[in-house]
N, C-alpha and C positions, 0 to 999 in steps of 0.2 A: 195674256194668259197668266194664270196664277199657279203657284206651287201649292198642291194640296198634300197634307200629311195625314196618314191613316194607318190602320192595321188591318191587314187582309188576313182572314182565317182560311187555312187550307185543310183538306180532307185527311191528311196524314202528316207525320214528320217526313222531311225529305230523307231519301236514302242517298247514300254515297253517289249512286249512279245519277240520280235526279240532280243532286247538287252540281255534279260535273256537267250535265246537260244545261242546268241553269246558268252556270258560269260561262258556258260557251254559246249560249243562245244570243244572237244578235239583238233581239227585242228586249232582253233583260240585262245586257252587258253594260249599260251606262252607270250602274251603281245606285239607281234610284229606288231599288227594291233589294232588301237585304234579308237574310234568313240566319237562323241559328241551327247548326248542324249538331245532332245529338250523337250518342254513342252508336258505334257501328252495329251493334247487336240491338235489335228492337227490344228485347226483354230488358235491356238496361235503362230504356227511357224513363222507367219509373223511378230510377235513382237520381235522375237530374233534378236539382233543386226546384226548378220551375218547368216542369214537363210541358205545360201549355204553351210555353214559349217556342217549343219545337214545331207547333202547328200555326205559327204566326209569322207574317212577313211585314217588315216595317217599310212603308212606302212613302216616297216623297216625289209626287208626279206633277209635271207640268201639263195643265190641261184647261179648257175653258171653265169647266164646272167640276165639282167633286164627283158627280155621277159619271162624267166622262172619264175621270181619272181612274175610278174603281174598275169601270168596264174595260179600259185599256189594259190594266194589269190582269184582270180576270181572263181576257182574251189571250193575252201573251202567255199566261200560265199553262194554257191548254196545249202549248208547244212542247211542254215537258210531259213525256209519257207517264200516265198514272197520277197526275197531280192536278188538282182543280180547286178553285176558290169556293167556299161554302158560306161565307159570311164576312162582314166588315164591321169594325168598330173605330170609334175615336178614343183616345186616351183622355183622362181628366186633366193631365198636366199639360199646359200650353204656355207658349211665349205670348206676350201681349199682342204680337203681330198675328199669330195663329188665331187668338180669340177674336181679333177685330174681323179677320176673314170669315170666321164661322158666323158672326152675328151681323155682318155688313155695317158695322159702325166704327168710327174713328175713336177708339178706346183710349189712346194715349192722351188725346185732348180732354176727353170726358173724365179721365182719372184725376186730371187737375181742377176741372170745373166743379165737379160734384163731390160731396163728402161721402165717406164710407166705402169707397172702392176697396176691394179686397186687397190685402197685402200679399206680396210674393210668398210662396211657399218656402219654408226653410230649406236651405241647400248650401252647396259649397261654392260661393263666389261665382264669378262669371255671369252667364245669362240668368235673367230672373224668370222664374216659372210661376205660373198662377193655376189655381184650381177653376177649371171650366164651369163646374157646378157652382162654385161661389159667385163667379162672375155672372151667370144667368140668374141667380137669386137676387144679386144687387141690381141687375137690369130690371128685373120685375118689381123691385121696391121703388125704383125711379120712374116706373110707368112704361117701360120698354117691353114689348111682347116678343121675346126671343125663345124659341123652343129649345130645351136642353139638347135634343137630338135634331139636327137639321133634316128637313125633308129629303134632300138628296141621299143623305146617309141611310135613312129609313127605307127608301125605295131600293137602294143598291143592296142593302142587307136582306130585305125580303125577297128580292129577286134571286139573289144567290142561294138563300136557303130553300126557296121553291124549286130552282134548278136542281139543287142537290137532292131534294126529296123525290123529284121525278126521274132522277138518274137511274137507268136500269129497269124502270117500271113500265108496265104496259097499259097505258090509260088510253081508252078509245078516243079518236079525234072528236067525236061528238061531244064527249064528256068535257074535254079540254075547252072547246068552243062554248059550251054552256057556262063554264066557269070565267069566260071572258079572256081565255088564253088562246094563243095561235096554235093550231093543230099542226104539228110537224111529223 
């Protein structure tokens, strides 16, 4: 099993009540999913330096695949009243190990064998971080076909966005089936 790191997008900033439920939910209590709690009054959210961060959950999940990891967190979030996942994304900044996981290649060895591997991003000591975009561009230059966005991430994001769009709508079952979707 691998650990998958991603950012899950939620439909709203967590309220204090939802944060309390989140913190006491057994399925989310292991610390693998974290949130940023905004001001108590929703009207003050616009004053937060990065208000979009209030609708993001940082996830580090053990699962067989990225798709399984996203599905697990999306399912567990449904345990928090009024909160649901609406999308998922990867951050551009990665460790070499995360980049290797995304592309399925041993990059630490390749970095030494091939010239032109991207340098770590400027930072403050400790762990070296790289730009995923720069790594995929480098891989393309050496003839490796690696999509900038992995298929599992595309499927998960599109499925969550579709589920969000269908939330509360009344689409006839026949229409859903015609679109290749299960009629529920």
